[in-house]
N, C-alpha and C positions, 0 to 999 in steps of 0.2 A: 409544479413543485420541482426544485432542482434535485439533481442526483444526490447531492451532499446535505440537503437540508436537515434530515433527521440525524445524520452522523455528526454534523457540526453542533447540534443541540447537545448531544452526548459529550462531545469533546469539550464544549464550553463549561461543563460542570467541573472540570479539573482546574479552571481558572481560580477556584477557591484556594488552591494551594500553590499558586504562582502563575504568572503570565509575562511573556516578553515578546515584542515584535522587533525583528532585526532590521537593519538598514537595507537588506535585500528583500524585505517583504514577507519573510517567513514568520509564522506565529507559533510560539511554543506555549504549551499549557501544562501546568502541574510539575513543579520542581520535585526532583527525586534524589535528595542528597543521600538517601540510604543505598542508592545504586551507584552514583558517581556525582562529583561536584557540578557537572554540566549536563546531567541527565534530565530529560523531560518525558512526561507521560505520553503526550501527543505532540506531533509536529505537523503543521499544515503549511505547505510551501506555496509561495506566491504564484497565482495563476498565469497561464500562457496567453499570449496574443496570437492572432491568426498566422503571422509569419513564423512564430516559434512552433506552432502546431504543424505547419508544413515542414519545418526543419526536422521535427521529430518523426514525421511520416517518412521522410527520406532515410533517416537513420535506422528505422525499424523495418524498412523494405516494403511499405504498403500503407494504404489508407487506414486511419483510425476509425473504429465504429463510432457512430454519432454519440452514443451514451458515454463512451470513454472520452471523446473530444470535449463534450460538455463538462465532464468532471474536471478535466485538465485545465479548462478555461477558468474554473473556480479555484482549483488547487493543483499545482504542478507536482502532484504526488503527496502521499501521506505516510506518516509513521505513527501507528496507533498502539496504545496499551503497552508502553515501554518496549516498542519495536516488535511486539508479537506479530503484527500484521503490517505489511508495507505495500503501498501502491507506488510504482515507479513513475518517473517522468523524464523531462529533458534536463540533463545535468550540464551546466555551462561553466562550472568552476570545479577544478580538480586539485586545487592547492590544499595543503594541510593546515592552513591558517584557520582563524576563528570563523571565517566566512563559509568554510566547507560544510558546516552543520546546517546552513541555510538552503541547501540544495538536496534534492531527492537522489535515490539510487537511479542509475542510468537505465532507461528502458531498453536501449539498444543492446545492453550486455546479454540479457536473457534471450534476445531474438537473433543474436549473431554469435558472440563468443561462447555462450553456454547452451545453445540450442541443441537438444538431443537429436541423434541421427534418426532417420525414418519418421520424423515429426511431420504431421500433416501441414501443408503449406498454409492452410487457413488458421493455424494456431498463432495467436498474438500473445506473447508472454508479457504480463503487465504488473505483476506483484509477486509477493512471496510471504511465507511464514518464517520468522526469525529462528525458531527452535531448530529446524533442520534444513533451512533454505529451500524447502519444497516450493515449487512455483504455482502461481495462479495464472490461468490462461483464458483468453477470450477466444471462443471458437466462432470464427466469422461465418461458418456455414449454418450453425444452429442459433447463434446469439447467446449461447449458454456460457457460463463461467465454469471452468474445470480446475480442480485441484489435482496435481500430478505428483508422483514421486520425483525427487531431485535426480537430474541427469537422465530421465526416462520419459518417453512419449506415452507411457501407460503402465499399468492400468489407471483408469480414472478413479481417484479415491473419493471424490465428492463432486456433485454437480449442483449449480444454482441456475435459475432461469434468466438472470440478468446481473449486471454489475451492482445495481442498486440493491437487489435482493440479497446478494452476497454480503455487501458492506453492512446492510442493516441487520441481517441475522447474525453475522460474525461480531459486530459491535455489541449487540445485545448479549451474546454468549460470553464474550471476553469480559464485559463489564461485570459479570457475576463472579469472575475469578479474582477480582481486586477489591480492596477496601476503599474508603472514600479519600484516602491520601496516597493511592497508588501502590500500596503494598500487596504483593501476591498473597492470597489467603492461604494457599497450600503450595509452597515452592517445590514439593516433591511431585506434584501432578503436572502432566503435560498441558501446554496451552494450545495444542493443535486441536482441530475439530475431529469429531468421530468420522470414521470411514463409512460411506454409504453401504447399506446392507446388500444392494444388488448392483 
């Protein structure tokens, strides 16, 4: 089973209220005119080839874990649930034109420009939560996914055993916060996960 198989099933449900594929291969699901004229509930960016994966490895300063590389071959990043959760990728277009929305956030930003001081070398920053820009990190030593506070190397707010486990549990959790047309059920509530007890 692919890393994204269950996630893409969830994403495809939003096709009922809109779908578009751009000329750059990005797929948008669920129009959200209540948010903005060009807002989409989910964005799935076109996957990377082997050369592009090597380019991304050079930009982030190290090899990509197998699970993340497999995900990026399927989708060069994701923006899920009205940007609540993002997986970064290789950004090759920085213009402000209409094509800009067809590319993910740049993974090298979290690993170079915004990397916290005293951060373990094995941490690979690969995604974030929109609400507070707090990052998701792959720990190359343990294979775990970590949720950290923004601009800090700790404490670890939450831990998942794998990228797939994080994406599946977070997609299930976030899907309960929205109705069937992408409206947040309670806009006053946070869309962030709960912090681990220990």
